[in-house]
N, CA, C and O atoms as a Tinker XYZ file with bonds, in Angstrom:
   528  protein
     1  N    182.405000   83.623000  -62.354000    73     2
     2  CA   182.040000   84.730000  -63.389000    64     1     3
     3  C    182.334000   85.865000  -62.663000    63     2     4     5
     4  O    183.151000   86.676000  -63.099000    81     3
     5  N    181.610000   86.067000  -61.311000    73     3     6
     6  CA   181.464000   87.473000  -61.212000    64     5     7
     7  C    182.883000   87.865000  -60.609000    63     6     8     9
     8  O    183.211000   89.047000  -60.503000    81     7
     9  N    183.710000   86.816000  -60.218000    73     7    10
    10  CA   185.135000   87.083000  -60.006000    64     9    11
    11  C    186.309000   87.849000  -60.915000    63    10    12    13
    12  O    187.183000   88.688000  -60.698000    81    11
    13  N    185.900000   87.194000  -61.890000    73    11    14
    14  CA   186.012000   87.933000  -63.438000    64    13    15
    15  C    185.572000   88.963000  -63.602000    63    14    16    17
    16  O    186.523000   89.667000  -63.941000    81    15
    17  N    184.628000   89.584000  -63.579000    73    15    18
    18  CA   184.111000   90.886000  -63.484000    64    17    19
    19  C    184.841000   91.725000  -63.125000    63    18    20    21
    20  O    185.560000   92.539000  -63.704000    81    19
    21  N    184.509000   91.365000  -61.569000    73    19    22
    22  CA   185.692000   92.335000  -60.526000    64    21    23
    23  C    187.006000   92.555000  -61.170000    63    22    24    25
    24  O    187.371000   93.692000  -61.468000    81    23
    25  N    187.669000   91.594000  -61.377000    73    23    26
    26  CA   189.458000   91.572000  -61.776000    64    25    27
    27  C    189.389000   92.379000  -63.196000    63    26    28    29
    28  O    190.276000   93.200000  -63.429000    81    27
    29  N    188.583000   92.207000  -63.933000    73    27    30
    30  CA   188.443000   93.118000  -65.232000    64    29    31
    31  C    188.409000   94.600000  -64.929000    63    30    32    33
    32  O    189.175000   95.443000  -65.396000    81    31
    33  N    187.097000   94.863000  -63.812000    73    31    34
    34  CA   186.912000   96.326000  -63.811000    64    33    35
    35  C    188.536000   96.660000  -62.818000    63    34    36    37
    36  O    189.152000   97.630000  -63.260000    81    35
    37  N    189.018000   96.145000  -61.925000    73    35    38
    38  CA   190.227000   96.294000  -61.180000    64    37    39
    39  C    190.961000   96.744000  -62.247000    63    38    40    41
    40  O    191.084000   97.969000  -62.238000    81    39
    41  N    191.529000   96.145000  -63.226000    73    39    42
    42  CA   192.284000   95.840000  -64.221000    64    41    43
    43  C    192.100000   97.260000  -64.936000    63    42    44    45
    44  O    193.006000   98.084000  -65.057000    81    43
    45  N    190.974000   97.396000  -65.327000    73    43    46
    46  CA   190.692000   98.542000  -66.312000    64    45    47
    47  C    190.974000   99.804000  -65.455000    63    46    48    49
    48  O    191.444000  100.781000  -66.039000    81    47
    49  N    190.770000   99.863000  -64.347000    73    47    50
    50  CA   190.407000  100.946000  -63.269000    64    49    51
    51  C    192.084000  101.621000  -62.788000    63    50    52    53
    52  O    192.312000  102.821000  -62.637000    81    51
    53  N    193.049000  100.558000  -62.624000    73    51    54
    54  CA   194.446000  100.406000  -62.920000    64    53    55
    55  C    195.058000  101.063000  -64.082000    63    54    56    57
    56  O    195.955000  101.903000  -64.155000    81    55
    57  N    194.348000  100.467000  -64.974000    73    55    58
    58  CA   194.899000  100.902000  -66.560000    64    57    59
    59  C    194.841000  102.666000  -66.424000    63    58    60    61
    60  O    195.817000  103.415000  -66.369000    81    59
    61  N    193.554000  103.003000  -66.394000    73    59    62
    62  CA   193.384000  104.531000  -66.456000    64    61    63
    63  C    193.881000  105.533000  -65.411000    63    62    64    65
    64  O    194.055000  106.710000  -65.727000    81    63
    65  N    194.181000  104.953000  -63.801000    73    63    66
    66  CA   195.016000  105.436000  -63.024000    64    65    67
    67  C    196.076000  105.865000  -63.348000    63    66    68    69
    68  O    196.469000  106.960000  -62.945000    81    67
    69  N    196.897000  104.962000  -64.288000    73    67    70
    70  CA   198.364000  105.017000  -64.500000    64    69    71
    71  C    198.437000  105.731000  -65.612000    63    70    72    73
    72  O    199.484000  106.306000  -65.907000    81    71
    73  N    197.035000  105.812000  -66.596000    73    71    74
    74  CA   197.570000  107.162000  -67.750000    64    73    75
    75  C    197.437000  108.136000  -67.105000    63    74    76    77
    76  O    198.396000  108.898000  -67.229000    81    75
    77  N    196.326000  108.633000  -66.156000    73    75    78
    78  CA   195.959000  109.925000  -65.632000    64    77    79
    79  C    197.565000  110.102000  -64.971000    63    78    80    81
    80  O    198.150000  111.136000  -65.293000    81    79
    81  N    198.017000  109.496000  -64.404000    73    79    82
    82  CA   199.543000  109.786000  -63.784000    64    81    83
    83  C    200.691000  110.138000  -64.597000    63    82    84    85
    84  O    201.524000  111.001000  -64.319000    81    83
    85  N    200.662000  109.367000  -65.668000    73    83    86
    86  CA   201.541000  109.910000  -66.841000    64    85    87
    87  C    201.327000  111.101000  -67.532000    63    86    88    89
    88  O    202.201000  111.829000  -68.003000    81    87
    89  N    200.170000  111.256000  -67.568000    73    87    90
    90  CA   199.663000  112.506000  -68.140000    64    89    91
    91  C    200.081000  113.875000  -67.310000    63    90    92    93
    92  O    200.683000  114.764000  -67.912000    81    91
    93  N    199.772000  114.007000  -66.020000    73    91    94
    94  CA   199.908000  115.131000  -64.924000    64    93    95
    95  C    201.387000  115.060000  -64.944000    63    94    96    97
    96  O    201.844000  116.202000  -64.908000    81    95
    97  N    202.555000  113.909000  -65.000000    73    95    98
    98  CA   203.922000  114.264000  -65.237000    64    97    99
    99  C    204.370000  114.549000  -66.244000    63    98   100   101
   100  O    205.500000  115.037000  -66.219000    81    99
   101  N    203.885000  114.423000  -67.175000    73    99   102
   102  CA   204.395000  114.864000  -68.401000    64   101   103
   103  C    203.818000  116.454000  -68.388000    63   102   104   105
   104  O    204.610000  117.294000  -68.816000    81   103
   105  N    202.610000  116.887000  -67.967000    73   103   106
   106  CA   202.089000  118.159000  -67.990000    64   105   107
   107  C    202.846000  119.017000  -67.295000    63   106   108   109
   108  O    203.093000  120.134000  -67.749000    81   107
   109  N    203.411000  118.507000  -65.840000    73   107   110
   110  CA   204.392000  119.226000  -65.233000    64   109   111
   111  C    205.881000  119.623000  -66.007000    63   110   112   113
   112  O    206.392000  120.741000  -66.066000    81   111
   113  N    206.520000  118.046000  -66.708000    73   111   114
   114  CA   207.446000  118.356000  -67.352000    64   113   115
   115  C    207.436000  119.805000  -68.385000    63   114   116   117
   116  O    208.355000  120.623000  -68.352000    81   115
   117  N    206.292000  119.929000  -69.234000    73   115   118
   118  CA   206.478000  120.930000  -70.244000    64   117   119
   119  C    206.105000  122.022000  -69.399000    63   118   120   121
   120  O    206.593000  123.011000  -69.945000    81   119
   121  N    205.548000  122.354000  -68.438000    73   119   122
   122  CA   205.682000  123.650000  -67.195000    64   121   123
   123  C    207.150000  123.872000  -67.263000    63   122   124   125
   124  O    207.669000  124.883000  -67.736000    81   123
   125  N    207.644000  123.078000  -66.867000    73   123   126
   126  CA   208.921000  123.387000  -66.665000    64   125   127
   127  C    209.972000  123.991000  -67.457000    63   126   128   129
   128  O    210.722000  124.926000  -67.179000    81   127
   129  N    209.873000  123.203000  -68.608000    73   127   130
   130  CA   210.737000  123.771000  -69.656000    64   129   131
   131  C    209.669000  124.771000  -70.171000    63   130   132   133
   132  O    210.378000  125.491000  -70.874000    81   131
   133  N    208.622000  125.188000  -70.251000    73   131   134
   134  CA   208.329000  126.353000  -70.880000    64   133   135
   135  C    208.910000  127.342000  -69.633000    63   134   136   137
   136  O    209.591000  128.296000  -70.010000    81   135
   137  N    208.725000  127.211000  -68.394000    73   135   138
   138  CA   209.807000  128.701000  -67.458000    64   137   139
   139  C    210.927000  128.576000  -67.957000    63   138   140   141
   140  O    211.374000  129.628000  -68.416000    81   139
   141  N    211.847000  127.309000  -68.095000    73   139   142
   142  CA   213.314000  127.392000  -68.660000    64   141   143
   143  C    213.200000  128.336000  -69.841000    63   142   144   145
   144  O    213.858000  129.369000  -69.963000    81   143
   145  N    212.447000  127.955000  -70.559000    73   143   146
   146  CA   212.447000  128.511000  -71.770000    64   145   147
   147  C    212.382000  129.929000  -71.852000    63   146   148   149
   148  O    212.996000  130.563000  -72.710000    81   147
   149  N    211.606000  130.481000  -70.926000    73   147   150
   150  CA   211.223000  131.975000  -70.450000    64   149   151
   151  C    212.417000  132.753000  -69.943000    63   150   152   153
   152  O    212.795000  133.846000  -70.364000    81   151
   153  N    212.928000  132.065000  -69.026000    73   151   154
   154  CA   214.168000  132.491000  -68.136000    64   153   155
   155  C    215.162000  132.803000  -69.180000    63   154   156   157
   156  O    215.716000  133.897000  -69.294000    81   155
   157  N    215.386000  131.607000  -70.062000    73   155   158
   158  CA   216.653000  131.514000  -70.855000    64   157   159
   159  C    216.128000  132.990000  -71.794000    63   158   160   161
   160  O    216.901000  133.946000  -71.717000    81   159
   161  N    215.087000  133.137000  -72.495000    73   159   162
   162  CA   215.189000  134.146000  -73.431000    64   161   163
   163  C    214.828000  135.749000  -72.378000    63   162   164   165
   164  O    214.453000  136.730000  -73.021000    81   163
   165  N    214.931000  135.850000  -71.279000    73   163   166
   166  CA   215.209000  137.159000  -70.715000    64   165   167
   167  C    216.321000  137.308000  -70.514000    63   166   168   169
   168  O    216.637000  138.470000  -70.262000    81   167
   169  N    217.549000  136.159000  -70.521000    73   167   170
   170  CA   218.906000  136.681000  -70.151000    64   169   171
   171  C    219.654000  136.717000  -71.057000    63   170   172   173
   172  O    220.643000  137.449000  -71.107000    81   171
   173  N    219.227000  135.771000  -72.089000    73   171   174
   174  CA   220.084000  135.566000  -73.333000    64   173   175
   175  C    219.528000  135.866000  -74.471000    63   174   176   177
   176  O    218.430000  135.655000  -74.985000    81   175
   177  N    220.855000  136.599000  -74.881000    73   175   178
   178  CA   220.194000  137.505000  -76.380000    64   177   179
   179  C    221.473000  136.437000  -77.259000    63   178   180   181
   180  O    222.661000  136.163000  -77.089000    81   179
   181  N    220.159000  136.014000  -78.448000    73   179   182
   182  CA   221.088000  135.071000  -79.431000    64   181   183
   183  C    221.699000  136.184000  -80.399000    63   182   184   185
   184  O    221.237000  137.198000  -80.923000    81   183
   185  N    223.128000  135.452000  -80.407000    73   183   186
   186  CA   223.870000  136.601000  -81.503000    64   185   187
   187  C    224.294000  136.008000  -82.691000    63   186   188   189
   188  O    224.842000  134.916000  -82.549000    81   187
   189  N    224.166000  136.516000  -84.032000    73   187   190
   190  CA   224.714000  136.336000  -85.315000    64   189   191
   191  C    226.131000  136.079000  -85.385000    63   190   192   193
   192  O    226.865000  136.654000  -84.582000    81   191
   193  N    226.686000  135.163000  -86.378000    73   191   194
   194  CA   227.843000  134.918000  -86.739000    64   193   195
   195  C    228.478000  136.809000  -86.692000    63   194   196   197
   196  O    229.215000  137.349000  -85.867000    81   195
   197  N    228.011000  137.207000  -87.557000    73   195   198
   198  CA   228.304000  138.798000  -87.774000    64   197   199
   199  C    228.643000  139.887000  -86.534000    63   198   200   201
   200  O    229.511000  140.757000  -86.467000    81   199
   201  N    227.659000  139.501000  -85.636000    73   199   202
   202  CA   228.118000  139.912000  -84.311000    64   201   203
   203  C    229.383000  139.579000  -83.932000    63   202   204   205
   204  O    230.392000  140.283000  -83.907000    81   203
   205  N    229.173000  138.017000  -83.532000    73   203   206
   206  CA   230.411000  137.952000  -82.822000    64   205   207
   207  C    231.761000  137.576000  -83.384000    63   206   208   209
   208  O    232.686000  137.226000  -82.651000    81   207
   209  N    231.873000  137.665000  -84.883000    73   207   210
   210  CA   232.738000  138.304000  -85.686000    64   209   211
   211  C    233.452000  139.590000  -85.155000    63   210   212   213
   212  O    234.555000  139.735000  -84.628000    81   211
   213  N    232.615000  140.339000  -85.419000    73   211   214
   214  CA   232.903000  141.883000  -85.437000    64   213   215
   215  C    233.371000  141.920000  -83.773000    63   214   216   217
   216  O    234.453000  142.387000  -83.419000    81   215
   217  N    232.308000  141.313000  -82.776000    73   215   218
   218  CA   233.132000  141.489000  -81.562000    64   217   219
   219  C    234.528000  140.878000  -81.278000    63   218   220   221
   220  O    235.416000  141.448000  -80.644000    81   219
   221  N    234.593000  139.858000  -81.734000    73   219   222
   222  CA   235.951000  138.979000  -81.689000    64   221   223
   223  C    237.009000  140.014000  -82.212000    63   222   224   225
   224  O    237.881000  140.288000  -81.388000    81   223
   225  N    237.083000  140.562000  -83.281000    73   223   226
   226  CA   237.701000  141.635000  -83.729000    64   225   227
   227  C    238.088000  142.999000  -83.279000    63   226   228   229
   228  O    239.123000  143.579000  -83.608000    81   227
   229  N    236.763000  143.645000  -82.163000    73   227   230
   230  CA   237.391000  144.553000  -81.783000    64   229   231
   231  C    238.284000  143.782000  -80.376000    63   230   232   233
   232  O    239.248000  144.357000  -79.871000    81   231
   233  N    237.869000  142.654000  -79.959000    73   231   234
   234  CA   238.794000  142.547000  -78.652000    64   233   235
   235  C    240.140000  142.240000  -79.224000    63   234   236   237
   236  O    241.083000  142.541000  -78.493000    81   235
   237  N    240.427000  141.696000  -80.393000    73   235   238
   238  CA   241.937000  141.707000  -81.224000    64   237   239
   239  C    242.702000  142.940000  -81.261000    63   238   240   241
   240  O    243.892000  142.941000  -80.948000    81   239
   241  N    242.085000  143.997000  -81.629000    73   239   242
   242  CA   242.585000  145.380000  -81.997000    64   241   243
   243  C    242.368000  146.198000  -80.405000    63   242   244   245
   244  O    242.850000  147.321000  -80.253000    81   243
   245  N    241.648000  145.551000  -79.337000    73   243   246
   246  CA   242.113000  146.397000  -77.818000    64   245   247
   247  C    243.214000  145.611000  -77.393000    63   246   248   249
   248  O    243.936000  146.076000  -76.511000    81   247
   249  N    243.565000  144.023000  -78.081000    73   247   250
   250  CA   244.714000  143.262000  -77.359000    64   249   251
   251  C    246.098000  144.054000  -78.341000    63   250   252   253
   252  O    247.160000  144.444000  -77.855000    81   251
   253  N    245.804000  144.110000  -79.410000    73   251   254
   254  CA   246.846000  144.837000  -80.268000    64   253   255
   255  C    247.065000  146.023000  -79.812000    63   254   256   257
   256  O    248.275000  145.875000  -79.639000    81   255
   257  N    246.817000  147.345000  -79.396000    73   255   258
   258  CA   246.761000  148.061000  -78.587000    64   257   259
   259  C    247.475000  148.318000  -77.240000    63   258   260   261
   260  O    247.883000  149.358000  -76.723000    81   259
   261  N    247.491000  146.946000  -76.819000    73   259   262
   262  CA   247.877000  147.355000  -75.301000    64   261   263
   263  C    249.117000  147.057000  -75.008000    63   262   264   265
   264  O    249.741000  146.980000  -76.066000    81   263
   265  N    249.806000  146.844000  -74.082000    73   263   266
   266  CA   250.971000  146.605000  -73.848000    64   265   267
   267  C    251.440000  144.957000  -73.173000    63   266   268   269
   268  O    252.606000  144.681000  -72.891000    81   267
   269  N    250.462000  144.150000  -73.031000    73   267   270
   270  CA   250.195000  142.934000  -73.094000    64   269   271
   271  C    249.830000  141.707000  -74.476000    63   270   272   273
   272  O    249.190000  140.655000  -74.490000    81   271
   273  N    250.536000  142.411000  -75.456000    73   271   274
   274  CA   250.344000  141.915000  -76.776000    64   273   275
   275  C    250.843000  140.442000  -76.657000    63   274   276   277
   276  O    249.963000  139.583000  -76.713000    81   275
   277  N    252.067000  140.051000  -76.509000    73   275   278
   278  CA   252.675000  138.935000  -76.510000    64   277   279
   279  C    251.998000  137.787000  -75.478000    63   278   280   281
   280  O    251.669000  138.027000  -74.317000    81   279
   281  N    251.911000  136.968000  -75.905000    73   279   282
   282  CA   251.473000  135.528000  -75.426000    64   281   283
   283  C    250.175000  135.755000  -74.558000    63   282   284   285
   284  O    250.062000  135.075000  -73.538000    81   283
   285  N    248.969000  136.861000  -74.961000    73   283   286
   286  CA   247.821000  137.132000  -74.204000    64   285   287
   287  C    247.100000  136.028000  -74.353000    63   286   288   289
   288  O    246.907000  135.543000  -75.468000    81   287
   289  N    246.549000  135.430000  -73.082000    73   287   290
   290  CA   245.449000  134.078000  -73.268000    64   289   291
   291  C    244.315000  134.669000  -73.713000    63   290   292   293
   292  O    243.566000  133.875000  -74.283000    81   291
   293  N    244.009000  135.551000  -73.665000    73   291   294
   294  CA   242.714000  136.566000  -74.003000    64   293   295
   295  C    242.693000  136.654000  -75.289000    63   294   296   297
   296  O    241.673000  137.199000  -75.712000    81   295
   297  N    243.644000  136.229000  -76.290000    73   295   298
   298  CA   243.605000  136.256000  -77.811000    64   297   299
   299  C    243.492000  135.122000  -78.344000    63   298   300   301
   300  O    243.565000  135.022000  -79.569000    81   299
   301  N    243.292000  134.040000  -77.549000    73   299   302
   302  CA   243.028000  132.381000  -78.064000    64   301   303
   303  C    241.861000  132.256000  -78.518000    63   302   304   305
   304  O    241.636000  131.761000  -79.623000    81   303
   305  N    240.851000  132.741000  -77.627000    73   303   306
   306  CA   239.234000  132.239000  -78.509000    64   305   307
   307  C    239.079000  133.276000  -79.637000    63   306   308   309
   308  O    238.492000  133.023000  -80.689000    81   307
   309  N    239.633000  134.434000  -79.353000    73   307   310
   310  CA   239.469000  135.588000  -80.637000    64   309   311
   311  C    239.559000  134.894000  -82.157000    63   310   312   313
   312  O    238.763000  134.786000  -83.090000    81   311
   313  N    241.198000  134.401000  -81.877000    73   311   314
   314  CA   242.204000  133.999000  -83.220000    64   313   315
   315  C    241.163000  132.286000  -83.341000    63   314   316   317
   316  O    240.651000  132.160000  -84.454000    81   315
   317  N    240.937000  131.391000  -82.593000    73   315   318
   318  CA   240.075000  130.513000  -82.570000    64   317   319
   319  C    238.894000  130.696000  -83.638000    63   318   320   321
   320  O    238.832000  130.088000  -84.707000    81   319
   321  N    238.086000  131.514000  -83.232000    73   319   322
   322  CA   236.805000  132.068000  -83.681000    64   321   323
   323  C    236.994000  132.503000  -85.019000    63   322   324   325
   324  O    236.477000  132.002000  -86.017000    81   323
   325  N    237.951000  133.694000  -84.964000    73   323   326
   326  CA   238.347000  134.208000  -86.312000    64   325   327
   327  C    238.704000  133.340000  -87.571000    63   326   328   329
   328  O    238.271000  133.532000  -88.707000    81   327
   329  N    239.498000  132.430000  -87.206000    73   327   330
   330  CA   239.764000  131.357000  -87.926000    64   329   331
   331  C    238.969000  130.338000  -88.594000    63   330   332   333
   332  O    239.110000  130.049000  -89.782000    81   331
   333  N    238.206000  129.849000  -87.874000    73   331   334
   334  CA   237.179000  129.095000  -88.226000    64   333   335
   335  C    236.038000  129.665000  -88.954000    63   334   336   337
   336  O    235.579000  128.922000  -89.823000    81   335
   337  N    235.453000  130.841000  -88.802000    73   335   338
   338  CA   234.949000  131.348000  -89.706000    64   337   339
   339  C    235.378000  131.677000  -90.862000    63   338   340   341
   340  O    234.950000  131.150000  -91.889000    81   339
   341  N    236.331000  132.642000  -90.840000    73   339   342
   342  CA   236.882000  132.948000  -92.381000    64   341   343
   343  C    237.664000  131.843000  -92.900000    63   342   344   345
   344  O    237.768000  131.689000  -94.117000    81   343
   345  N    238.218000  131.070000  -92.079000    73   343   346
   346  CA   239.285000  130.469000  -92.797000    64   345   347
   347  C    241.130000  130.598000  -92.892000    63   346   348   349
   348  O    242.050000  129.899000  -93.318000    81   347
   349  N    240.965000  131.969000  -92.198000    73   347   350
   350  CA   242.308000  132.335000  -92.324000    64   349   351
   351  C    243.100000  132.254000  -90.892000    63   350   352   353
   352  O    242.742000  132.916000  -89.918000    81   351
   353  N    243.994000  131.541000  -90.884000    73   351   354
   354  CA   244.686000  130.915000  -89.844000    64   353   355
   355  C    245.471000  132.221000  -89.359000    63   354   356   357
   356  O    245.773000  133.183000  -90.065000    81   355
   357  N    245.704000  132.062000  -88.146000    73   355   358
   358  CA   246.691000  132.904000  -87.327000    64   357   359
   359  C    248.245000  132.508000  -87.622000    63   358   360   361
   360  O    248.540000  131.340000  -87.875000    81   359
   361  N    249.225000  133.546000  -87.575000    73   359   362
   362  CA   250.689000  133.064000  -87.845000    64   361   363
   363  C    250.946000  132.964000  -86.399000    63   362   364   365
   364  O    252.121000  132.615000  -86.285000    81   363
   365  N    250.503000  133.080000  -85.450000    73   363   366
   366  CA   250.926000  133.059000  -84.280000    64   365   367
   367  C    251.622000  131.622000  -83.772000    63   366   368   369
   368  O    251.566000  130.518000  -84.312000    81   367
   369  N    252.343000  132.063000  -82.455000    73   367   370
   370  CA   252.755000  130.483000  -81.830000    64   369   371
   371  C    251.493000  129.464000  -81.901000    63   370   372   373
   372  O    250.307000  129.764000  -81.772000    81   371
   373  N    251.971000  128.367000  -82.105000    73   371   374
   374  CA   250.634000  127.358000  -81.967000    64   373   375
   375  C    250.942000  126.797000  -80.516000    63   374   376   377
   376  O    252.068000  126.439000  -80.172000    81   375
   377  N    249.841000  126.759000  -79.719000    73   375   378
   378  CA   250.528000  125.945000  -78.620000    64   377   379
   379  C    249.281000  124.809000  -78.336000    63   378   380   381
   380  O    248.273000  124.671000  -79.028000    81   379
   381  N    249.660000  124.024000  -77.090000    73   379   382
   382  CA   248.241000  123.466000  -76.858000    64   381   383
   383  C    247.039000  123.751000  -76.903000    63   382   384   385
   384  O    246.180000  122.994000  -77.356000    81   383
   385  N    246.786000  125.126000  -76.338000    73   383   386
   386  CA   245.528000  125.809000  -75.985000    64   385   387
   387  C    244.636000  126.469000  -77.085000    63   386   388   389
   388  O    243.480000  126.885000  -77.009000    81   387
   389  N    245.936000  126.426000  -78.634000    73   387   390
   390  CA   245.546000  127.248000  -79.429000    64   389   391
   391  C    246.910000  128.311000  -79.964000    63   390   392   393
   392  O    248.118000  128.257000  -79.731000    81   391
   393  N    246.205000  129.105000  -80.643000    73   391   394
   394  CA   247.389000  129.923000  -81.386000    64   393   395
   395  C    247.181000  131.339000  -80.326000    63   394   396   397
   396  O    246.130000  131.907000  -80.030000    81   395
   397  N    248.460000  131.623000  -79.936000    73   395   398
   398  CA   248.644000  132.799000  -78.854000    64   397   399
   399  C    248.794000  134.127000  -79.583000    63   398   400   401
   400  O    248.004000  135.038000  -79.338000    81   399
   401  N    249.390000  134.217000  -80.120000    73   399   402
   402  CA   250.103000  135.259000  -80.906000    64   401   403
   403  C    249.266000  135.858000  -82.154000    63   402   404   405
   404  O    248.434000  135.044000  -82.554000    81   403
   405  N    249.278000  136.960000  -82.800000    73   403   406
   406  CA   248.909000  137.145000  -84.342000    64   405   407
   407  C    249.384000  138.347000  -84.844000    63   406   408   409
   408  O    249.345000  139.275000  -84.036000    81   407
   409  N    249.748000  138.554000  -85.761000    73   407   410
   410  CA   250.509000  139.990000  -86.297000    64   409   411
   411  C    249.396000  140.909000  -86.939000    63   410   412   413
   412  O    248.288000  140.587000  -87.367000    81   411
   413  N    250.085000  142.303000  -86.875000    73   411   414
   414  CA   249.034000  143.098000  -87.494000    64   413   415
   415  C    248.620000  142.602000  -89.133000    63   414   416   417
   416  O    247.638000  143.059000  -89.717000    81   415
   417  N    249.347000  141.821000  -89.598000    73   415   418
   418  CA   249.154000  141.315000  -90.934000    64   417   419
   419  C    247.762000  140.336000  -90.861000    63   418   420   421
   420  O    247.021000  140.423000  -91.840000    81   419
   421  N    247.380000  139.465000  -89.834000    73   419   422
   422  CA   246.590000  139.008000  -89.288000    64   421   423
   423  C    245.842000  139.433000  -89.383000    63   422   424   425
   424  O    245.085000  139.047000  -90.273000    81   423
   425  N    245.430000  140.652000  -88.478000    73   423   426
   426  CA   243.975000  141.416000  -88.160000    64   425   427
   427  C    243.875000  142.136000  -89.433000    63   426   428   429
   428  O    242.736000  142.393000  -89.822000    81   427
   429  N    244.536000  142.381000  -89.909000    73   427   430
   430  CA   244.382000  143.050000  -91.784000    64   429   431
   431  C    243.503000  141.990000  -92.322000    63   430   432   433
   432  O    242.380000  142.421000  -92.587000    81   431
   433  N    243.717000  140.440000  -92.619000    73   431   434
   434  CA   243.353000  139.821000  -93.152000    64   433   435
   435  C    242.062000  139.978000  -92.570000    63   434   436   437
   436  O    241.169000  140.518000  -93.223000    81   435
   437  N    241.865000  139.559000  -91.395000    73   435   438
   438  CA   240.366000  139.362000  -91.028000    64   437   439
   439  C    239.355000  140.479000  -91.385000    63   438   440   441
   440  O    238.261000  140.360000  -91.937000    81   439
   441  N    240.055000  141.726000  -90.884000    73   439   442
   442  CA   239.175000  142.688000  -91.578000    64   441   443
   443  C    238.397000  142.851000  -92.801000    63   442   444   445
   444  O    237.195000  142.905000  -93.060000    81   443
   445  N    239.612000  142.919000  -93.545000    73   443   446
   446  CA   239.350000  142.389000  -95.067000    64   445   447
   447  C    238.353000  141.192000  -95.143000    63   446   448   449
   448  O    237.234000  141.558000  -95.503000    81   447
   449  N    238.431000  140.293000  -94.978000    73   447   450
   450  CA   237.569000  139.035000  -94.901000    64   449   451
   451  C    236.113000  139.602000  -94.472000    63   450   452   453
   452  O    235.279000  139.756000  -95.364000    81   451
   453  N    235.828000  139.875000  -93.308000    73   451   454
   454  CA   234.795000  140.529000  -92.914000    64   453   455
   455  C    233.942000  141.421000  -93.746000    63   454   456   457
   456  O    232.753000  141.219000  -93.994000    81   455
   457  N    234.795000  142.619000  -94.231000    73   455   458
   458  CA   234.178000  143.746000  -95.052000    64   457   459
   459  C    233.615000  142.830000  -96.235000    63   458   460   461
   460  O    232.395000  142.872000  -96.392000    81   459
   461  N    234.326000  142.045000  -97.048000    73   459   462
   462  CA   233.781000  141.330000  -98.011000    64   461   463
   463  C    232.570000  140.347000  -97.942000    63   462   464   465
   464  O    231.692000  140.109000  -98.771000    81   463
   465  N    232.852000  139.743000  -96.416000    73   463   466
   466  CA   231.695000  138.823000  -96.273000    64   465   467
   467  C    231.119000  139.235000  -95.221000    63   466   468   469
   468  O    231.201000  138.292000  -94.434000    81   467
   469  N    230.477000  140.245000  -94.633000    73   467   470
   470  CA   229.403000  140.477000  -93.749000    64   469   471
   471  C    228.169000  140.351000  -93.815000    63   470   472   473
   472  O    227.350000  140.241000  -92.903000    81   471
   473  N    228.024000  140.370000  -94.989000    73   471   474
   474  CA   226.362000  140.542000  -95.401000    64   473   475
   475  C    225.774000  138.849000  -95.501000    63   474   476   477
   476  O    224.582000  138.572000  -95.635000    81   475
   477  N    226.950000  137.773000  -95.397000    73   475   478
   478  CA   226.701000  136.619000  -95.524000    64   477   479
   479  C    226.381000  135.901000  -94.138000    63   478   480   481
   480  O    225.863000  134.790000  -94.032000    81   479
   481  N    226.765000  136.698000  -93.137000    73   479   482
   482  CA   226.942000  136.463000  -91.773000    64   481   483
   483  C    226.007000  136.553000  -91.039000    63   482   484   485
   484  O    226.293000  136.600000  -89.842000    81   483
   485  N    224.420000  136.617000  -91.446000    73   483   486
   486  CA   223.744000  136.789000  -90.777000    64   485   487
   487  C    222.815000  135.566000  -90.259000    63   486   488   489
   488  O    221.594000  135.616000  -90.413000    81   487
   489  N    223.488000  134.406000  -89.602000    73   487   490
   490  CA   222.682000  133.501000  -89.125000    64   489   491
   491  C    223.507000  133.163000  -87.559000    63   490   492   493
   492  O    224.519000  133.764000  -87.201000    81   491
   493  N    222.851000  132.127000  -86.795000    73   491   494
   494  CA   222.751000  132.012000  -85.602000    64   493   495
   495  C    223.920000  130.977000  -85.721000    63   494   496   497
   496  O    224.040000  130.045000  -86.516000    81   495
   497  N    225.007000  131.524000  -84.400000    73   495   498
   498  CA   226.320000  130.434000  -84.235000    64   497   499
   499  C    225.923000  129.680000  -83.643000    63   498   500   501
   500  O    225.095000  129.984000  -82.784000    81   499
   501  N    226.416000  128.041000  -83.862000    73   499   502
   502  CA   225.961000  126.965000  -83.187000    64   501   503
   503  C    227.190000  126.104000  -83.220000    63   502   504   505
   504  O    227.402000  125.224000  -84.055000    81   503
   505  N    228.038000  126.471000  -82.153000    73   503   506
   506  CA   229.678000  126.153000  -81.872000    64   505   507
   507  C    229.220000  124.276000  -81.873000    63   506   508   509
   508  O    228.217000  123.752000  -81.391000    81   507
   509  N    230.174000  123.747000  -82.469000    73   507   510
   510  CA   229.744000  122.116000  -82.452000    64   509   511
   511  C    230.272000  121.500000  -80.767000    63   510   512   513
   512  O    231.245000  122.074000  -80.278000    81   511
   513  N    229.831000  120.744000  -80.227000    73   511   514
   514  CA   230.101000  120.055000  -79.631000    64   513   515
   515  C    231.609000  119.547000  -79.273000    63   514   516   517
   516  O    232.128000  118.882000  -80.170000    81   515
   517  N    232.301000  119.732000  -78.236000    73   515   518
   518  CA   233.544000  119.529000  -78.213000    64   517   519
   519  C    233.891000  117.742000  -77.848000    63   518   520   521
   520  O    234.966000  117.143000  -77.872000    81   519
   521  N    232.682000  117.316000  -77.565000    73   519   522
   522  CA   232.504000  115.645000  -77.098000    64   521   523
   523  C    232.507000  114.842000  -78.422000    63   522   524   525
   524  O    233.103000  113.771000  -78.537000    81   523
   525  N    231.735000  115.485000  -79.503000    73   523   526
   526  CA   231.629000  114.784000  -80.659000    64   525   527
   527  C    233.250000  114.266000  -81.253000    63   526   528
   528  O    233.348000  113.616000  -82.294000    81   527
């Protein structure tokens, strides 16, 4: 009978010890998460679709005014973003990497679309995961 009580006491003690260990590891994890969040907040500013759309328009305007307008790889991402948000596809050359070129007409269409819809773009852009 005495052995049974000692065994029961040891089992309860081990159980309490393991619960305490789990709680301390969870506490450490949440502290690390908080640190990551603090460091992210200080270094990354979340932008709205309105800001990103305007930025991408300005990038295409710079490319439009430059000498390297034809097949400029810097135009691929802005064209992809503007096309995705506005639904207006670029009329340039489609390649494996995306549309490289755009016309002045495309730029005008994207600007006009932005003027009409900029008040509806005040939400955070959440790009889809490319692995989905």
